[in-house]
Each structure stands twice: as C-alpha cells, then as structure tokens.
Backbone and ligand atoms as CSV (ligand in chain L), in Angstrom:
chain,resi,resn,atom,element,x,y,z
A,1,UNK,N,N,99.796,100.471,106.862
A,1,UNK,CA,C,100.507,100.107,108.079
A,1,UNK,C,C,101.620,101.087,108.354
A,2,UNK,N,N,101.867,101.294,109.629
A,2,UNK,CA,C,102.846,102.274,110.053
A,2,UNK,C,C,104.246,101.674,109.991
A,3,UNK,N,N,105.249,102.539,109.827
A,3,UNK,CA,C,106.634,102.097,109.964
A,3,UNK,C,C,107.374,103.066,110.876
A,4,UNK,N,N,108.387,102.554,111.530
A,4,UNK,CA,C,109.170,103.306,112.499
A,4,UNK,C,C,110.637,103.136,112.142
A,5,UNK,N,N,111.407,104.218,112.231
A,5,UNK,CA,C,112.857,104.114,112.016
A,5,UNK,C,C,113.561,104.229,113.356
A,6,UNK,N,N,114.500,103.325,113.605
A,6,UNK,CA,C,115.267,103.322,114.845
A,6,UNK,C,C,116.730,103.525,114.459
A,7,UNK,N,N,117.353,104.559,115.008
A,7,UNK,CA,C,118.686,104.975,114.569
A,7,UNK,C,C,119.805,104.188,115.268
A,8,UNK,N,N,119.683,102.885,115.236
A,8,UNK,CA,C,120.740,102.024,115.764
A,8,UNK,C,C,120.506,100.603,115.236
A,9,UNK,N,N,121.524,99.746,115.349
A,9,UNK,CA,C,121.328,98.364,114.885
A,9,UNK,C,C,120.327,97.614,115.760
A,10,UNK,N,N,119.712,96.589,115.201
A,10,UNK,CA,C,118.794,95.740,115.970
A,10,UNK,C,C,119.583,95.030,117.065
A,11,UNK,N,N,119.008,94.940,118.275
A,11,UNK,CA,C,119.742,94.290,119.365
A,11,UNK,C,C,120.045,92.816,119.088
A,12,UNK,N,N,119.179,92.170,118.344
A,12,UNK,CA,C,119.402,90.761,117.985
A,12,UNK,C,C,118.972,90.595,116.531
A,13,UNK,N,N,119.865,90.961,115.602
A,13,UNK,CA,C,119.461,90.963,114.186
A,13,UNK,C,C,119.177,89.552,113.673
A,14,UNK,N,N,118.333,89.462,112.647
A,14,UNK,CA,C,117.998,88.138,112.115
A,14,UNK,C,C,119.210,87.457,111.496
A,15,UNK,N,N,119.242,86.147,111.607
A,15,UNK,CA,C,120.269,85.350,110.922
A,15,UNK,C,C,119.648,84.882,109.612
A,16,UNK,N,N,120.030,85.546,108.533
A,16,UNK,CA,C,119.380,85.340,107.237
A,16,UNK,C,C,120.061,84.194,106.491
A,17,UNK,N,N,119.244,83.269,105.990
A,17,UNK,CA,C,119.743,82.167,105.163
A,17,UNK,C,C,119.176,82.318,103.759
A,18,UNK,N,N,119.658,81.484,102.838
A,18,UNK,CA,C,119.125,81.524,101.472
A,18,UNK,C,C,117.615,81.262,101.492
A,19,UNK,N,N,117.174,80.384,102.381
A,19,UNK,CA,C,115.752,80.025,102.443
A,19,UNK,C,C,114.902,81.162,102.999
A,20,UNK,N,N,115.460,81.976,103.899
A,20,UNK,CA,C,114.655,83.033,104.523
A,20,UNK,C,C,114.884,84.412,103.909
A,21,UNK,N,N,115.881,84.528,103.007
A,21,UNK,CA,C,116.167,85.850,102.427
A,21,UNK,C,C,114.940,86.500,101.778
A,22,UNK,N,N,114.098,85.771,101.015
A,22,UNK,CA,C,112.905,86.433,100.440
A,22,UNK,C,C,112.005,87.050,101.511
A,23,UNK,N,N,111.893,86.381,102.668
A,23,UNK,CA,C,111.073,86.921,103.762
A,23,UNK,C,C,111.642,88.239,104.258
A,24,UNK,N,N,112.960,88.277,104.517
A,24,UNK,CA,C,113.580,89.493,105.065
A,24,UNK,C,C,113.608,90.617,104.040
A,25,UNK,N,N,113.822,90.261,102.764
A,25,UNK,CA,C,113.799,91.286,101.708
A,25,UNK,C,C,112.401,91.915,101.617
A,26,UNK,N,N,111.367,91.064,101.664
A,26,UNK,CA,C,109.992,91.581,101.604
A,26,UNK,C,C,109.694,92.449,102.823
A,27,UNK,N,N,110.171,92.012,103.989
A,27,UNK,CA,C,109.924,92.791,105.202
A,27,UNK,C,C,110.580,94.169,105.083
A,28,UNK,N,N,111.774,94.221,104.497
A,28,UNK,CA,C,112.437,95.501,104.263
A,28,UNK,C,C,111.630,96.395,103.346
A,29,UNK,N,N,110.862,95.785,102.436
A,29,UNK,CA,C,109.963,96.529,101.533
A,29,UNK,C,C,108.570,96.703,102.147
A,30,UNK,N,N,108.457,96.402,103.439
A,30,UNK,CA,C,107.221,96.578,104.203
A,30,UNK,C,C,106.088,95.675,103.731
A,31,UNK,N,N,106.433,94.418,103.532
A,31,UNK,CA,C,105.422,93.382,103.270
A,31,UNK,C,C,105.731,92.197,104.170
A,32,UNK,N,N,104.722,91.701,104.894
A,32,UNK,CA,C,104.869,90.491,105.693
A,32,UNK,C,C,104.475,89.311,104.809
A,33,UNK,N,N,105.366,88.358,104.666
A,33,UNK,CA,C,105.118,87.224,103.772
A,33,UNK,C,C,105.390,85.906,104.497
A,34,UNK,N,N,104.932,84.837,103.890
A,34,UNK,CA,C,105.289,83.500,104.364
A,34,UNK,C,C,105.153,82.533,103.197
A,35,UNK,N,N,105.395,81.259,103.475
A,35,UNK,CA,C,105.329,80.257,102.415
A,35,UNK,C,C,103.997,79.508,102.460
A,36,UNK,N,N,103.523,79.144,101.262
A,36,UNK,CA,C,102.300,78.356,101.105
A,36,UNK,C,C,102.646,77.155,100.245
A,37,UNK,N,N,102.198,75.976,100.687
A,37,UNK,CA,C,102.486,74.735,99.969
A,37,UNK,C,C,101.623,74.648,98.707
A,38,UNK,N,N,102.269,74.385,97.577
A,38,UNK,CA,C,101.535,74.271,96.316
A,38,UNK,C,C,100.856,72.913,96.179
A,39,UNK,N,N,101.259,71.926,96.989
A,39,UNK,CA,C,100.652,70.588,96.904
A,39,UNK,C,C,99.435,70.436,97.801
A,40,UNK,N,N,99.558,70.827,99.087
A,40,UNK,CA,C,98.417,70.632,100.000
A,40,UNK,C,C,97.726,71.945,100.379
A,41,UNK,N,N,98.320,73.084,100.017
A,41,UNK,CA,C,97.685,74.375,100.294
A,41,UNK,C,C,97.945,74.914,101.684
A,42,UNK,N,N,98.721,74.204,102.502
A,42,UNK,CA,C,98.977,74.631,103.876
A,42,UNK,C,C,99.850,75.889,103.894
A,43,UNK,N,N,99.430,76.860,104.682
A,43,UNK,CA,C,100.209,78.081,104.876
A,43,UNK,C,C,100.689,78.090,106.316
A,44,UNK,N,N,101.997,78.283,106.521
A,44,UNK,CA,C,102.545,78.257,107.879
A,44,UNK,C,C,103.435,79.466,108.100
A,45,UNK,N,N,103.652,79.766,109.349
A,45,UNK,CA,C,104.586,80.822,109.721
A,45,UNK,C,C,105.415,80.312,110.886
A,46,UNK,N,N,106.737,80.529,110.902
A,46,UNK,CA,C,107.513,81.250,109.900
A,46,UNK,C,C,107.632,80.475,108.582
A,47,UNK,N,N,108.108,81.171,107.526
A,47,UNK,CA,C,108.277,80.506,106.232
A,47,UNK,C,C,109.260,79.339,106.332
A,48,UNK,N,N,108.995,78.322,105.523
A,48,UNK,CA,C,109.812,77.105,105.585
A,48,UNK,C,C,110.171,76.622,104.182
A,49,UNK,N,N,111.324,75.952,104.047
A,49,UNK,CA,C,111.691,75.409,102.738
A,49,UNK,C,C,110.962,74.108,102.420
A,50,UNK,N,N,110.392,73.461,103.454
A,50,UNK,CA,C,109.670,72.196,103.276
A,50,UNK,C,C,108.334,72.305,104.008
A,51,UNK,N,N,107.256,71.871,103.374
A,51,UNK,CA,C,105.937,71.917,104.008
A,51,UNK,C,C,105.912,70.974,105.214
A,52,UNK,N,N,105.580,71.471,106.421
A,52,UNK,CA,C,105.545,70.595,107.587
A,52,UNK,C,C,104.340,69.651,107.594
A,53,UNK,N,N,103.383,69.881,106.693
A,53,UNK,CA,C,102.183,69.045,106.628
A,53,UNK,C,C,102.372,67.844,105.704
A,54,UNK,N,N,102.963,68.074,104.499
A,54,UNK,CA,C,103.074,66.973,103.520
A,54,UNK,C,C,104.501,66.783,103.008
A,55,UNK,N,N,105.436,67.574,103.543
A,55,UNK,CA,C,106.868,67.469,103.215
A,55,UNK,C,C,107.196,67.832,101.771
A,56,UNK,N,N,106.298,68.486,101.100
A,56,UNK,CA,C,106.568,68.961,99.743
A,56,UNK,C,C,107.593,70.091,99.788
A,57,UNK,N,N,108.384,70.190,98.724
A,57,UNK,CA,C,109.299,71.326,98.590
A,57,UNK,C,C,108.770,72.326,97.567
A,58,UNK,N,N,107.536,72.101,97.100
A,58,UNK,CA,C,106.906,73.016,96.142
A,58,UNK,C,C,106.127,74.069,96.915
A,59,UNK,N,N,106.806,75.181,97.197
A,59,UNK,CA,C,106.197,76.236,98.004
A,59,UNK,C,C,106.221,77.544,97.238
A,60,UNK,N,N,105.282,78.417,97.563
A,60,UNK,CA,C,105.297,79.751,96.963
A,60,UNK,C,C,105.204,80.781,98.088
A,61,UNK,N,N,105.581,82.009,97.770
A,61,UNK,CA,C,105.510,83.088,98.761
A,61,UNK,C,C,104.165,83.773,98.643
A,62,UNK,N,N,103.598,84.117,99.780
A,62,UNK,CA,C,102.349,84.867,99.763
A,62,UNK,C,C,102.396,85.964,100.816
A,63,UNK,N,N,101.724,87.065,100.526
A,63,UNK,CA,C,101.669,88.192,101.462
A,63,UNK,C,C,100.598,87.941,102.511
A,64,UNK,N,N,100.856,88.430,103.710
A,64,UNK,CA,C,99.902,88.328,104.814
A,64,UNK,C,C,99.343,89.713,105.116
A,65,UNK,N,N,98.179,89.740,105.756
A,65,UNK,CA,C,97.484,91.009,105.973
A,65,UNK,C,C,98.181,91.909,106.990
A,66,UNK,N,N,98.829,91.295,107.989
A,66,UNK,CA,C,99.448,92.100,109.046
A,66,UNK,C,C,98.440,92.644,110.048
A,67,UNK,N,N,97.199,92.147,109.977
A,67,UNK,CA,C,96.186,92.579,110.940
A,67,UNK,C,C,95.615,91.346,111.633
A,68,UNK,N,N,95.226,91.529,112.890
A,68,UNK,CA,C,94.671,90.404,113.619
A,68,UNK,C,C,94.210,90.811,114.992
A,69,UNK,N,N,94.108,89.820,115.887
A,69,UNK,CA,C,93.685,90.084,117.262
A,69,UNK,C,C,94.750,89.575,118.221
A,70,UNK,N,N,94.836,90.249,119.357
A,70,UNK,CA,C,95.823,89.892,120.371
A,70,UNK,C,C,95.344,88.643,121.112
A,71,UNK,N,N,96.087,87.554,120.969
A,71,UNK,CA,C,95.735,86.297,121.638
A,71,UNK,C,C,96.274,86.277,123.062
A,72,UNK,N,N,97.522,86.767,123.232
A,72,UNK,CA,C,98.117,86.802,124.563
A,72,UNK,C,C,99.307,87.757,124.559
A,73,UNK,N,N,99.772,88.128,125.745
A,73,UNK,CA,C,100.939,88.992,125.843
A,73,UNK,C,C,101.596,88.813,127.200
A,74,UNK,N,N,102.828,89.260,127.303
A,74,UNK,CA,C,103.527,89.247,128.585
A,74,UNK,C,C,104.509,90.412,128.616
A,75,UNK,N,N,104.560,91.091,129.749
A,75,UNK,CA,C,105.483,92.203,129.928
A,75,UNK,C,C,106.812,91.629,130.409
A,76,UNK,N,N,107.902,91.988,129.737
A,76,UNK,CA,C,109.228,91.486,130.098
A,76,UNK,C,C,109.968,92.575,130.853
A,77,UNK,N,N,110.251,92.324,132.135
A,77,UNK,CA,C,110.959,93.289,132.982
A,77,UNK,C,C,112.434,92.942,133.101
A,78,UNK,N,N,112.763,91.673,133.053
A,78,UNK,CA,C,114.148,91.215,133.126
A,78,UNK,C,C,114.384,90.302,131.934
A,79,UNK,N,N,115.070,90.829,130.922
A,79,UNK,CA,C,115.235,90.082,129.682
A,79,UNK,C,C,116.692,89.803,129.390
A,80,UNK,N,N,116.950,89.175,128.260
A,80,UNK,CA,C,118.329,88.918,127.846
A,80,UNK,C,C,119.120,90.226,127.767
A,81,UNK,N,N,120.415,90.146,128.039
A,81,UNK,CA,C,121.264,91.338,128.100
A,81,UNK,C,C,121.200,92.166,126.809
A,82,UNK,N,N,121.112,91.506,125.643
A,82,UNK,CA,C,121.103,92.256,124.377
A,82,UNK,C,C,119.881,93.182,124.268
A,83,UNK,N,N,118.810,92.875,124.997
A,83,UNK,CA,C,117.615,93.716,124.949
A,83,UNK,C,C,117.552,94.702,126.109
A,84,UNK,N,N,118.666,94.811,126.849
A,84,UNK,CA,C,118.706,95.649,128.043
A,84,UNK,C,C,118.218,97.067,127.821
A,85,UNK,N,N,118.582,97.675,126.675
A,85,UNK,CA,C,118.172,99.062,126.395
A,85,UNK,C,C,116.681,99.173,126.138
A,86,UNK,N,N,116.033,98.063,125.787
A,86,UNK,CA,C,114.619,98.106,125.411
A,86,UNK,C,C,113.687,97.713,126.551
A,87,UNK,N,N,114.256,97.300,127.688
A,87,UNK,CA,C,113.426,96.896,128.834
A,87,UNK,C,C,112.701,98.097,129.442
A,88,UNK,N,N,111.525,97.923,129.997
A,88,UNK,CA,C,110.701,96.729,129.817
A,88,UNK,C,C,110.010,96.766,128.456
A,89,UNK,N,N,109.692,95.604,127.921
A,89,UNK,CA,C,108.973,95.526,126.652
A,89,UNK,C,C,107.923,94.430,126.741
A,90,UNK,N,N,107.069,94.388,125.743
A,90,UNK,CA,C,105.956,93.434,125.759
A,90,UNK,C,C,106.079,92.476,124.581
A,91,UNK,N,N,106.025,91.194,124.864
A,91,UNK,CA,C,105.969,90.185,123.807
A,91,UNK,C,C,104.512,89.755,123.661
A,92,UNK,N,N,104.152,89.309,122.467
A,92,UNK,CA,C,102.744,88.991,122.242
A,92,UNK,C,C,102.581,87.822,121.298
A,93,UNK,N,N,101.410,87.236,121.337
A,93,UNK,CA,C,100.992,86.225,120.373
A,93,UNK,C,C,99.761,86.788,119.679
A,94,UNK,N,N,99.814,86.810,118.346
A,94,UNK,CA,C,98.748,87.430,117.551
A,94,UNK,C,C,98.106,86.381,116.643
A,95,UNK,N,N,96.799,86.382,116.599
A,95,UNK,CA,C,96.056,85.584,115.617
A,95,UNK,C,C,95.797,86.473,114.412
A,96,UNK,N,N,96.544,86.217,113.330
A,96,UNK,CA,C,96.356,87.017,112.116
A,96,UNK,C,C,95.005,86.705,111.476
A,97,UNK,N,N,94.459,87.681,110.779
A,97,UNK,CA,C,93.213,87.466,110.032
A,97,UNK,C,C,93.398,86.376,108.974
A,98,UNK,N,N,94.657,86.128,108.596
A,98,UNK,CA,C,94.973,85.111,107.587
A,98,UNK,C,C,94.888,83.690,108.146
A,99,UNK,N,N,94.607,83.544,109.451
A,99,UNK,CA,C,94.475,82.209,110.023
A,99,UNK,C,C,95.750,81.669,110.660
A,100,UNK,N,N,96.775,82.488,110.769
A,100,UNK,CA,C,98.037,82.046,111.379
A,100,UNK,C,C,98.202,82.697,112.745
A,101,UNK,N,N,98.858,81.978,113.645
A,101,UNK,CA,C,99.168,82.512,114.977
A,101,UNK,C,C,100.679,82.684,115.045
A,102,UNK,N,N,101.139,83.881,115.435
A,102,UNK,CA,C,102.573,84.104,115.491
A,102,UNK,C,C,102.964,84.965,116.684
A,103,UNK,N,N,104.229,84.827,117.061
A,103,UNK,CA,C,104.779,85.576,118.176
A,103,UNK,C,C,105.507,86.809,117.684
A,104,UNK,N,N,105.464,87.888,118.465
A,104,UNK,CA,C,106.108,89.130,118.069
A,104,UNK,C,C,106.293,90.008,119.304
A,105,UNK,N,N,106.542,91.259,119.053
A,105,UNK,CA,C,106.595,92.260,120.115
A,105,UNK,C,C,105.418,93.186,119.952
A,106,UNK,N,N,104.956,93.731,121.072
A,106,UNK,CA,C,103.845,94.679,121.056
A,106,UNK,C,C,104.383,96.035,121.481
A,107,UNK,N,N,104.185,97.048,120.645
A,107,UNK,CA,C,104.641,98.388,120.995
A,107,UNK,C,C,103.773,98.958,122.102
A,108,UNK,N,N,104.379,99.782,122.915
A,108,UNK,CA,C,103.639,100.421,123.993
A,108,UNK,C,C,102.709,101.474,123.411
A,109,UNK,N,N,101.753,101.875,124.172
A,109,UNK,CA,C,100.814,102.896,123.723
A,109,UNK,C,C,99.601,102.845,124.617
A,110,UNK,N,N,98.896,101.744,124.546
A,110,UNK,CA,C,97.754,101.555,125.444
A,110,UNK,C,C,97.949,100.222,126.158
A,111,UNK,N,N,97.245,100.052,127.269
A,111,UNK,CA,C,97.308,98.795,128.006
A,111,UNK,C,C,96.793,97.676,127.098
A,112,UNK,N,N,97.592,96.623,126.902
A,112,UNK,CA,C,97.137,95.545,126.013
A,112,UNK,C,C,95.883,94.864,126.553
A,113,UNK,N,N,95.034,94.439,125.636
A,113,UNK,CA,C,93.819,93.716,126.017
A,113,UNK,C,C,93.633,92.549,125.066
A,114,UNK,N,N,93.589,91.343,125.631
A,114,UNK,CA,C,93.430,90.163,124.788
A,114,UNK,C,C,92.121,90.246,124.012
A,115,UNK,N,N,92.175,89.835,122.764
A,115,UNK,CA,C,90.993,89.868,121.913
A,115,UNK,C,C,90.827,91.169,121.149
A,116,UNK,N,N,91.663,92.186,121.474
A,116,UNK,CA,C,91.558,93.469,120.782
A,116,UNK,C,C,92.335,93.433,119.468
A,117,UNK,N,N,91.951,94.320,118.565
A,117,UNK,CA,C,92.572,94.376,117.241
A,117,UNK,C,C,93.979,94.958,117.313
A,118,UNK,N,N,94.901,94.337,116.565
A,118,UNK,CA,C,96.276,94.822,116.464
A,118,UNK,C,C,96.683,94.860,114.989
A,119,UNK,N,N,97.639,95.727,114.702
A,119,UNK,CA,C,98.156,95.882,113.339
A,119,UNK,C,C,99.665,95.876,113.378
A,120,UNK,N,N,100.245,95.318,112.350
A,120,UNK,CA,C,101.687,95.211,112.248
A,120,UNK,C,C,102.338,96.587,112.058
A,121,UNK,N,N,103.517,96.749,112.633
A,121,UNK,CA,C,104.340,97.949,112.451
A,121,UNK,C,C,105.714,97.477,111.956
A,122,UNK,N,N,106.191,98.068,110.872
A,122,UNK,CA,C,107.524,97.741,110.374
A,122,UNK,C,C,108.532,98.583,111.135
A,123,UNK,N,N,109.509,97.941,111.757
A,123,UNK,CA,C,110.510,98.647,112.549
A,123,UNK,C,C,111.850,98.517,111.823
A,124,UNK,N,N,112.274,99.638,111.235
A,124,UNK,CA,C,113.516,99.643,110.454
A,124,UNK,C,C,114.675,100.051,111.348
A,125,UNK,N,N,115.502,99.089,111.762
A,125,UNK,CA,C,116.765,99.397,112.425
A,125,UNK,C,C,117.771,99.725,111.338
A,126,UNK,N,N,118.971,100.153,111.716
A,126,UNK,CA,C,119.958,100.524,110.705
A,126,UNK,C,C,120.463,99.305,109.926
A,127,UNK,N,N,120.343,98.118,110.495
A,127,UNK,CA,C,120.874,96.921,109.837
A,127,UNK,C,C,119.817,95.875,109.468
A,128,UNK,N,N,118.577,96.070,109.864
A,128,UNK,CA,C,117.546,95.058,109.600
A,128,UNK,C,C,116.169,95.659,109.841
A,129,UNK,N,N,115.175,95.071,109.193
A,129,UNK,CA,C,113.780,95.441,109.462
A,129,UNK,C,C,113.130,94.297,110.223
A,130,UNK,N,N,112.464,94.632,111.311
A,130,UNK,CA,C,111.726,93.642,112.092
A,130,UNK,C,C,110.255,94.050,112.085
A,131,UNK,N,N,109.392,93.163,112.564
A,131,UNK,CA,C,107.979,93.532,112.649
A,131,UNK,C,C,107.495,93.388,114.074
A,132,UNK,N,N,106.798,94.403,114.533
A,132,UNK,CA,C,106.135,94.406,115.831
A,132,UNK,C,C,104.648,94.603,115.551
A,133,UNK,N,N,103.851,94.593,116.602
A,133,UNK,CA,C,102.435,94.913,116.466
A,133,UNK,C,C,102.103,96.067,117.392
A,134,UNK,N,N,101.000,96.725,117.116
A,134,UNK,CA,C,100.486,97.735,118.029
A,134,UNK,C,C,98.972,97.645,118.030
A,135,UNK,N,N,98.411,98.070,119.152
A,135,UNK,CA,C,96.968,98.068,119.298
A,135,UNK,C,C,96.363,99.082,118.344
A,136,UNK,N,N,95.254,98.723,117.692
A,136,UNK,CA,C,94.589,99.697,116.829
A,136,UNK,C,C,94.031,100.842,117.657
A,137,UNK,N,N,93.735,100.597,118.935
A,137,UNK,CA,C,93.276,101.672,119.826
A,137,UNK,C,C,94.399,102.688,120.025
A,138,UNK,N,N,95.661,102.225,120.125
A,138,UNK,CA,C,96.793,103.125,120.298
A,138,UNK,C,C,96.968,103.994,119.056
A,139,UNK,N,N,96.722,103.414,117.869
A,139,UNK,CA,C,96.871,104.184,116.631
A,139,UNK,C,C,95.860,105.321,116.584
A,140,UNK,N,N,94.643,105.082,117.080
A,140,UNK,CA,C,93.615,106.119,117.061
A,140,UNK,C,C,93.979,107.259,118.010
A,141,UNK,N,N,94.684,106.914,119.128
A,141,UNK,CA,C,95.071,107.940,120.098
A,141,UNK,C,C,96.123,108.890,119.535
A,142,UNK,N,N,96.880,108.431,118.529
A,142,UNK,CA,C,97.973,109.244,117.995
A,142,UNK,C,C,97.476,110.390,117.125
A,143,UNK,N,N,96.370,110.185,116.441
A,143,UNK,CA,C,95.948,111.198,115.458
A,143,UNK,C,C,95.303,112.398,116.111
L,1,ZN,ZN,ZN,102.013,70.621,101.917
C-alpha cells in the first residue's frame, strides 16, 4: 500500500483516547486495524472498547486488508472551514474485502466509479496519520 507525506498538520486531527490509541499507533506504522470480539467473533469498525453485538469487553486487535470496492462517494465543494485548503475533495464509503463498510476520503486521480476496486493510502501529516483510499485504476496510471 502506498503512503503519502503531507508537510503540515492534519486539518482535523484525531482525538485519541486510551481506547483508540492502539488504532492510531498501528495506523502510524501503516497498518489498518480494528477490534474483534473474543466472545461472539463480531468484527466492527471503528474499533470499540465494548462489542456492540454482545456487549463483551473481551476484544482483540486485528489487521484489516485495506482493499475493497467503492460502495459510494460524494464530491464536497463547500465543506467545513477547517478543510478549506483541501476543497474540493471526495468522501467515500468502501466495502472492505474483510466484510466491513467504512467511510473515508478518496484521493483524486481518476473519476470514481462505484463497484471499482480501491486500496488504502496512509496519509502522514506532521501531527497524525490518517487513511484515505484511491482507485486501483489511478495507481496503474501512475507507473
Ligand atoms: Zn461480541
């Protein structure tokens, strides 16, 4: 998976808690992770301290593939002021190969197409690492 360095702080950095610190630390090491319930086996995203299916607190961390298909997207032309420098940008919903659906940002490159393959990109700001997705078609155009 690709990573990108951005020479400024994230416009809206994550608010890290004790419960989410393992997720952000792993993301900084370029691994997308979430929690899996040791009692019922349910895996959810974002990671949680309590299983939303059976309310167990016995959870473990597991790595996710970071690959999937684009379920939906929307181009944002007028966004919150903190994202002003990044306008316009694209938000997306991705169905991961791991069976989870999550929201993220889609990097520009090619015109998004629902149902097409996307791969995670680690975006390292000076103060935090975030994850976006990009079309696998866009990655092929780069080489
Ligand atoms: Zn559970």
